[in-house]
C-alpha positions as CSV (number, residue, x, y, z in Angstrom):
1,M,0.1,-0.1,0.1
2,K,2.8,2.4,0.8
3,K,4.4,1.6,-2.7
4,R,1.2,2.4,-4.2
5,K,0.9,5.7,-2.3
6,L,4.2,7.0,-3.2
7,A,3.7,6.3,-6.8
8,A,0.4,8.3,-6.5
9,L,2.2,11.1,-4.9
10,L,4.8,11.0,-7.7
11,T,1.8,10.9,-10.2
12,A,0.3,14.1,-8.8
13,V,3.4,16.1,-8.8
14,A,4.3,14.8,-12.3
15,M,0.8,15.7,-13.7
16,M,0.9,19.3,-12.2
17,T,4.5,19.8,-13.6
18,G,3.2,18.9,-17.0
19,I,0.0,21.0,-16.9
20,L,1.9,24.2,-15.4
21,S,5.0,24.0,-17.8
22,G,4.9,26.4,-20.6
23,C,2.2,27.7,-22.6
24,G,1.9,26.6,-26.3
25,S,0.1,28.2,-29.1
26,K,-3.7,27.2,-29.8
27,G,-3.9,23.6,-30.7
28,A,-0.3,22.9,-29.7
29,E,0.3,19.4,-28.3
30,S,3.1,18.7,-25.9
31,A,3.7,15.9,-23.8
32,P,3.7,16.9,-20.1
33,A,7.1,16.7,-18.2
34,K,7.2,13.2,-16.5
35,D,10.0,12.0,-13.9
36,A,11.0,15.5,-13.1
37,P,13.0,15.9,-10.0
38,V,11.1,16.6,-6.9
39,A,12.3,17.9,-3.5
40,D,11.5,15.5,-0.5
41,G,9.4,18.4,0.9
42,A,7.0,17.9,-2.0
43,F,6.0,14.5,-0.9
44,A,5.3,15.6,2.7
45,E,3.1,18.4,1.4
46,Q,1.4,16.1,-1.0
47,E,0.8,13.5,1.8
48,S,-0.4,16.1,4.2
49,A,-2.8,17.5,1.7
50,A,-4.3,13.9,1.0
51,G,-4.5,13.4,5.0
52,D,-6.4,10.1,5.6
53,A,-8.2,9.8,2.3
54,Q,-7.8,6.9,0.2
55,L,-5.7,7.7,-2.9
56,I,-7.2,6.9,-6.5
57,T,-5.1,7.0,-9.5
58,I,-6.1,7.6,-13.1
59,W,-4.1,7.0,-16.2
60,Y,-4.8,8.9,-19.6
61,Y,-3.3,9.5,-22.8
62,W,-4.3,13.0,-23.8
63,E,-1.3,15.1,-24.8
64,N,-3.4,18.3,-25.6
65,E,-2.7,20.7,-22.7
66,G,-6.1,22.1,-22.7
67,H,-7.5,18.3,-22.3
68,Q,-5.0,17.9,-19.5
69,A,-6.1,21.0,-17.6
70,T,-9.8,20.3,-18.0
71,L,-9.2,16.8,-16.5
72,D,-7.2,18.5,-13.8
73,Q,-9.9,21.0,-12.9
74,L,-12.5,17.9,-12.7
75,I,-10.2,16.2,-10.2
76,Q,-9.7,19.3,-8.1
77,E,-13.3,19.9,-7.9
78,Y,-14.0,16.2,-6.9
79,N,-11.2,16.3,-4.3
80,G,-12.7,19.5,-2.8
81,S,-16.2,18.0,-2.7
82,Q,-15.3,15.3,-0.1
83,D,-12.4,14.1,2.0
84,Q,-12.8,10.2,1.5
85,Y,-11.0,9.9,-1.5
86,A,-8.0,11.8,-3.3
87,V,-7.5,11.5,-6.8
88,T,-4.4,12.0,-9.0
89,A,-3.8,11.4,-12.7
90,K,-0.8,10.3,-14.7
91,Y,-0.2,11.0,-18.4
92,V,1.0,7.8,-20.5
93,P,1.7,8.2,-24.1
94,F,-0.8,6.6,-26.5
95,A,1.8,4.3,-28.0
96,D,2.8,3.2,-24.6
97,F,-0.6,2.8,-22.9
98,K,-1.2,-0.8,-23.5
99,K,2.3,-1.8,-22.6
100,Q,2.3,0.2,-19.4
101,L,-1.1,-1.7,-18.6
102,S,0.5,-5.0,-19.2
103,I,3.6,-4.2,-17.1
104,G,1.5,-2.7,-14.3
105,A,-0.6,-6.0,-14.3
106,S,2.7,-8.0,-14.0
107,A,4.1,-5.8,-11.1
108,D,0.7,-5.2,-9.5
109,E,1.1,-1.4,-10.0
110,L,-2.0,-0.5,-11.9
111,P,-4.2,2.7,-11.7
112,D,-7.7,2.4,-10.3
113,I,-9.2,4.0,-13.3
114,A,-8.0,4.2,-17.1
115,I,-9.2,6.4,-19.8
116,L,-8.8,4.6,-23.1
117,D,-9.5,4.8,-26.8
118,S,-13.0,3.2,-27.2
119,P,-11.9,0.6,-30.1
120,D,-9.0,-0.7,-27.8
121,H,-11.5,-1.5,-24.9
122,A,-12.1,-5.0,-26.0
123,S,-8.3,-5.9,-26.2
124,Y,-7.8,-4.6,-22.5
125,V,-10.8,-6.5,-21.3
126,D,-9.1,-9.6,-22.8
127,M,-6.0,-8.9,-20.6
128,G,-8.3,-9.5,-17.6
129,I,-7.6,-6.3,-15.7
130,F,-10.9,-4.4,-15.8
131,E,-13.6,-4.7,-13.2
132,D,-17.1,-6.2,-14.3
133,L,-19.4,-3.2,-13.9
134,T,-22.5,-4.9,-14.7
135,G,-25.3,-3.7,-12.4
136,K,-22.6,-1.3,-10.6
137,F,-23.2,1.7,-12.9
138,N,-26.4,2.7,-14.8
139,V,-25.8,3.1,-18.6
140,D,-29.5,2.9,-19.5
141,N,-29.4,6.4,-21.0
142,Y,-26.3,6.2,-22.9
143,Y,-26.1,5.7,-26.6
144,E,-26.1,2.1,-27.6
145,G,-23.0,2.3,-29.8
146,T,-21.0,3.8,-26.8
147,V,-22.1,1.1,-24.4
148,N,-21.4,-1.6,-27.0
149,S,-17.8,-0.3,-27.1
150,C,-17.1,-1.4,-23.6
151,T,-19.2,-4.4,-23.3
152,V,-17.8,-7.8,-23.9
153,D,-19.7,-11.2,-24.0
154,G,-22.9,-9.2,-22.5
155,K,-20.8,-7.7,-19.6
156,L,-20.1,-4.0,-18.9
157,Y,-16.5,-3.3,-18.3
158,G,-16.4,0.4,-18.6
159,V,-18.3,3.6,-18.6
160,P,-18.3,5.7,-21.9
161,F,-16.5,9.1,-21.3
162,G,-17.6,11.1,-24.4
163,A,-18.4,10.4,-27.9
164,N,-17.9,11.7,-31.3
165,C,-18.6,10.5,-34.8
166,L,-18.3,11.3,-38.4
167,A,-20.9,13.6,-40.5
168,L,-20.7,15.4,-43.8
169,Y,-19.8,19.0,-43.9
170,Y,-20.6,21.1,-47.0
171,N,-19.8,24.7,-48.3
172,E,-23.0,26.0,-48.5
173,D,-22.1,28.9,-50.9
174,M,-20.7,26.4,-53.4
175,L,-23.9,24.4,-53.3
176,T,-25.9,27.5,-53.7
177,A,-23.9,28.7,-56.7
178,R,-24.2,25.4,-58.5
179,G,-28.1,25.3,-57.6
180,V,-27.8,21.6,-55.9
181,N,-29.5,20.5,-52.8
182,V,-27.8,18.8,-49.7
183,P,-27.4,15.0,-50.6
184,T,-29.1,12.5,-48.4
185,T,-28.4,9.2,-50.4
186,W,-25.3,7.9,-52.2
187,A,-26.8,8.7,-55.5
188,E,-27.5,12.2,-54.6
189,L,-23.9,12.5,-53.1
190,K,-22.3,11.5,-56.5
191,E,-24.5,14.0,-58.6
192,T,-23.8,16.7,-56.0
193,A,-20.2,15.8,-56.0
194,K,-20.1,15.9,-59.9
195,A,-21.8,19.4,-60.0
196,L,-19.5,20.9,-57.3
197,T,-16.3,19.4,-58.9
198,T,-14.1,22.1,-60.9
199,D,-10.6,22.2,-62.2
200,S,-9.6,23.4,-58.8
201,V,-12.1,21.9,-56.5
202,S,-13.0,18.3,-55.6
203,G,-16.8,17.6,-54.9
204,L,-16.0,15.3,-51.9
205,A,-13.1,14.1,-49.8
206,F,-12.6,11.9,-46.7
207,C,-9.5,10.6,-45.3
208,S,-8.4,7.3,-46.9
209,V,-4.9,6.9,-45.5
210,Q,-4.2,3.0,-45.0
211,N,-4.4,2.9,-41.2
212,E,-6.9,2.9,-38.4
213,E,-7.7,6.5,-39.4
214,G,-8.6,5.5,-42.8
215,T,-10.6,2.6,-41.8
216,F,-12.5,5.1,-39.4
217,N,-13.5,7.0,-42.2
218,F,-14.4,4.1,-44.7
219,A,-16.6,2.3,-42.0
220,P,-19.7,4.4,-42.5
221,W,-19.7,3.5,-46.2
222,L,-19.3,-0.1,-45.5
223,W,-21.9,-0.2,-42.9
224,S,-24.4,1.7,-44.8
225,T,-24.6,-1.1,-47.3
226,G,-25.7,-3.4,-44.5
227,A,-22.3,-5.2,-44.4
228,T,-20.4,-5.7,-41.2
229,S,-16.6,-5.2,-40.3
230,Y,-16.4,-9.1,-40.5
231,D,-18.2,-9.8,-43.5
232,I,-17.1,-7.9,-46.5
233,D,-16.9,-10.5,-49.4
234,N,-20.6,-10.2,-50.4
235,E,-22.6,-7.9,-52.6
236,N,-22.8,-5.2,-49.8
237,G,-19.1,-5.1,-48.9
238,V,-18.2,-5.2,-52.9
239,R,-20.9,-2.3,-53.3
240,A,-19.3,0.0,-50.7
241,L,-15.8,-0.6,-52.3
242,A,-17.2,0.1,-55.8
243,F,-18.7,3.2,-54.6
244,V,-15.3,4.5,-53.4
245,Q,-13.7,3.6,-56.4
246,E,-16.4,5.3,-58.5
247,L,-16.0,8.5,-56.7
248,I,-12.1,8.5,-57.6
249,N,-12.7,7.1,-61.3
250,E,-15.2,9.7,-62.2
251,G,-12.9,12.5,-60.7
252,V,-15.3,13.9,-57.8
253,M,-12.8,12.7,-55.2
254,S,-9.1,13.1,-55.4
255,K,-6.7,10.1,-55.3
256,E,-4.7,12.2,-52.8
257,C,-7.0,11.3,-50.2
258,I,-4.8,8.2,-49.5
259,N,-2.3,10.6,-48.2
260,W,-4.6,13.0,-46.4
261,T,-5.2,12.9,-42.7
262,Q,-8.5,14.0,-41.2
263,G,-6.6,17.3,-40.5
264,D,-5.4,17.5,-44.0
265,V,-8.9,17.1,-45.4
266,M,-10.1,19.7,-43.2
267,N,-7.3,22.1,-44.4
268,Q,-8.3,21.5,-48.0
269,F,-11.9,22.3,-47.1
270,I,-11.0,25.4,-45.4
271,A,-8.8,26.3,-48.5
272,G,-11.8,25.9,-50.9
273,N,-10.3,23.1,-52.6
274,V,-12.9,20.7,-51.3
275,A,-16.7,21.3,-51.5
276,M,-17.8,18.5,-49.2
277,M,-16.0,16.5,-46.6
278,V,-16.6,13.7,-44.1
279,N,-14.9,14.7,-40.6
280,G,-15.7,15.0,-37.0
281,P,-16.7,17.5,-34.5
282,W,-13.3,18.0,-33.2
283,Q,-12.5,20.2,-36.1
284,I,-15.1,22.7,-35.4
285,P,-13.1,24.9,-33.0
286,T,-10.2,25.1,-35.5
287,M,-12.5,25.9,-38.5
288,Q,-14.3,28.6,-36.7
289,S,-11.1,30.2,-35.6
290,E,-9.1,29.8,-38.8
291,A,-11.9,30.4,-41.2
292,P,-14.6,32.6,-39.6
293,G,-15.8,33.7,-43.0
294,L,-16.4,30.2,-44.4
295,N,-20.0,29.3,-45.0
296,W,-20.4,25.8,-44.0
297,K,-22.9,23.4,-42.4
298,V,-23.2,19.9,-41.3
299,T,-25.5,17.1,-42.2
300,L,-25.7,13.2,-41.8
301,I,-23.6,11.1,-44.0
302,P,-25.4,10.1,-47.2
303,K,-27.0,6.7,-47.0
304,D,-27.0,3.6,-49.2
305,T,-29.5,1.4,-47.5
306,Q,-29.3,2.8,-44.0
307,Y,-27.7,5.8,-42.3
308,A,-24.4,4.9,-40.7
309,S,-21.6,6.5,-38.9
310,V,-18.6,5.5,-36.8
311,L,-18.1,6.0,-33.1
312,G,-15.0,7.6,-31.5
313,G,-14.2,8.9,-28.3
314,E,-12.9,7.3,-24.9
315,N,-14.2,5.3,-22.3
316,Y,-13.5,5.1,-18.4
317,A,-12.5,1.6,-17.0
318,V,-12.2,0.6,-13.6
319,V,-9.2,-1.8,-12.7
320,N,-9.9,-4.7,-10.7
321,G,-7.9,-5.4,-7.5
322,G,-7.8,-1.6,-7.1
323,N,-10.0,0.8,-5.1
324,V,-13.2,0.0,-7.1
325,D,-15.7,1.7,-4.6
326,G,-13.5,4.9,-4.7
327,A,-13.3,4.7,-8.5
328,L,-16.9,4.3,-8.9
329,D,-17.6,7.2,-6.6
330,F,-15.5,9.4,-8.7
331,L,-17.3,8.2,-11.9
332,T,-20.5,8.9,-10.3
333,F,-19.1,12.6,-9.8
334,A,-17.7,12.9,-13.2
335,T,-20.8,11.8,-15.0
336,S,-23.2,13.9,-13.6
337,E,-24.8,16.5,-15.9
338,E,-23.0,19.5,-15.0
339,K,-19.6,17.8,-15.0
340,V,-20.2,16.0,-18.3
341,K,-21.3,19.2,-20.1
342,F,-18.2,21.0,-18.8
343,M,-15.8,18.4,-20.0
344,M,-17.6,17.7,-23.4
345,N,-17.5,21.5,-24.2
346,Q,-13.9,21.7,-23.2
347,F,-13.0,18.7,-25.3
348,G,-15.4,19.4,-28.2
349,Y,-17.1,16.1,-27.6
350,I,-20.7,15.1,-27.3
351,S,-21.9,13.4,-24.2
352,A,-22.2,9.5,-24.4
353,D,-25.3,10.1,-22.0
354,K,-28.2,10.8,-24.6
355,T,-30.3,12.7,-22.4
356,I,-27.4,15.2,-21.7
357,A,-26.3,15.2,-25.4
358,E,-29.9,16.2,-26.5
359,S,-29.7,19.4,-24.4
360,Q,-26.1,20.1,-24.9
361,F,-26.2,22.3,-28.0
362,A,-28.6,24.7,-29.5
363,E,-30.3,23.5,-32.8
364,D,-28.3,26.0,-34.8
365,S,-25.1,24.7,-33.5
366,P,-22.8,22.8,-35.8
367,Y,-22.3,20.3,-33.3
368,Y,-26.1,19.5,-33.4
369,P,-26.1,17.3,-36.4
370,F,-23.4,15.0,-34.8
371,V,-25.8,14.4,-31.9
372,E,-28.6,13.0,-34.5
373,E,-25.6,11.3,-36.1
374,L,-24.7,9.4,-33.1
375,N,-27.9,7.5,-33.3
376,Y,-26.6,5.7,-36.1
377,A,-22.6,5.4,-35.0
378,M,-21.5,2.1,-34.2
379,P,-18.1,1.2,-32.5
380,R,-15.3,-0.6,-34.1
381,G,-15.2,-4.0,-32.8
382,P,-15.3,-4.5,-29.9
383,L,-12.8,-7.3,-30.6
384,A,-9.5,-7.6,-29.1
385,E,-7.9,-8.4,-32.4
386,W,-9.5,-5.2,-34.0
387,P,-6.2,-3.6,-35.2
388,S,-5.6,-6.6,-37.4
389,V,-9.1,-6.4,-38.9
390,S,-8.6,-2.8,-39.4
391,D,-5.6,-3.3,-41.3
392,A,-7.4,-5.8,-43.8
393,I,-10.2,-3.3,-44.2
394,S,-7.8,-0.2,-44.8
395,L,-6.0,-2.3,-47.4
396,A,-9.0,-3.2,-49.3
397,F,-10.2,0.5,-49.8
398,N,-6.7,1.6,-50.8
399,Q,-6.3,-1.1,-53.4
400,V,-9.7,0.0,-55.1
401,I,-8.5,3.6,-54.7
402,T,-5.1,3.0,-56.4
403,G,-6.7,0.5,-58.9
404,T,-4.4,-2.4,-57.9
405,A,-7.4,-4.6,-57.3
406,T,-11.0,-4.8,-58.3
407,P,-13.6,-4.4,-55.7
408,E,-14.4,-8.1,-55.8
409,E,-10.7,-9.0,-55.5
410,A,-10.1,-6.6,-52.3
411,A,-13.1,-8.0,-50.8
412,A,-12.1,-11.5,-51.3
413,Q,-8.5,-10.8,-49.9
414,A,-9.8,-8.9,-47.0
415,Q,-12.4,-11.5,-46.1
416,A,-9.5,-14.1,-46.0
417,T,-7.5,-12.4,-43.8
418,I,-10.4,-11.3,-41.4
419,D,-11.5,-15.0,-41.4
420,G,-8.0,-16.0,-40.3
421,I,-8.3,-13.7,-37.3
422,V,-11.8,-14.1,-35.9
423,N,-12.5,-17.8,-36.9
């Protein structure tokens, strides 16, 4: 217990060092300073401040200084609201997060709460380190997709932190100038994109890089046909791949999308080089700041047979063997409507609690369409081997974009790989 307490005190000092060190420019991301030398007196001061309170530790991976400061404020408010528990938090780089949890499990030095990327939740559950929260936390009002992201074999192993998804942004002035309507179906989308495409403007763009970011952006097209992430080699999966290939071959989407991250796509949209884009709500603050004169709006991603989007965001998880009661007490505080709205507004996220999300934004807010889109958003997985499935999917749509495989060939190859993973 002493070893855990000392580690928690180190964590508290490390986090404060990271948050208070330096002021970057807007949007700058810098990792907080860790392992900084600390005078012996600091430990005494921290221990004295905690008193007899039970220490609760949180691990998170956010590099953004604003996110760190927001979490720190939530923690300070919680610590000031009661004296039974004292919460501290530690930054762990995203690339090292799973390794550190694995090492911590072996050394019995785990946090009490982990805040993690939702598609990775199942792989952590597979490690056997998360507490089964079934019946211990009420998620009845949460979006189904967010709950599914932390549910494995019918058991709840986490609490959704916040959610985001993808939707369609469009340049309203361009649509008005061309006399076209906002598309709602794939057929309308293709026709609208054709009408908006010029020598200098692509009608549509979405990130198509060959990695998880690309899979994140392709998933809505795949799922809109009725296909699943695990059953692609069929009429529906082939149709999704063929649609993307048609957008490229007909010149309404640039092949450069295979090199564009979501941020790159946003920059092309801001510059007026793209008329419509698929992207997430996290881009809104940058767009409002950097392009205040741009006239744009957001709508649902056009559908094939059904509306679809992909779920992003993080989940809380409680580590078994830790202070489960204290962790749940903090989560009860952190998921109250007042605290959720504060956190989500600072993060540019949407509440995973549907009742809170529906009152989070005014109807004329650009975030509002994302609230509706969340009704159709599904998680990636949940599956411990999701990264390997994602690789197969991203390879398939890159093959059809570059013309190295037909949709039928790409679907068959992806299916063979996926079957080897999940069967």
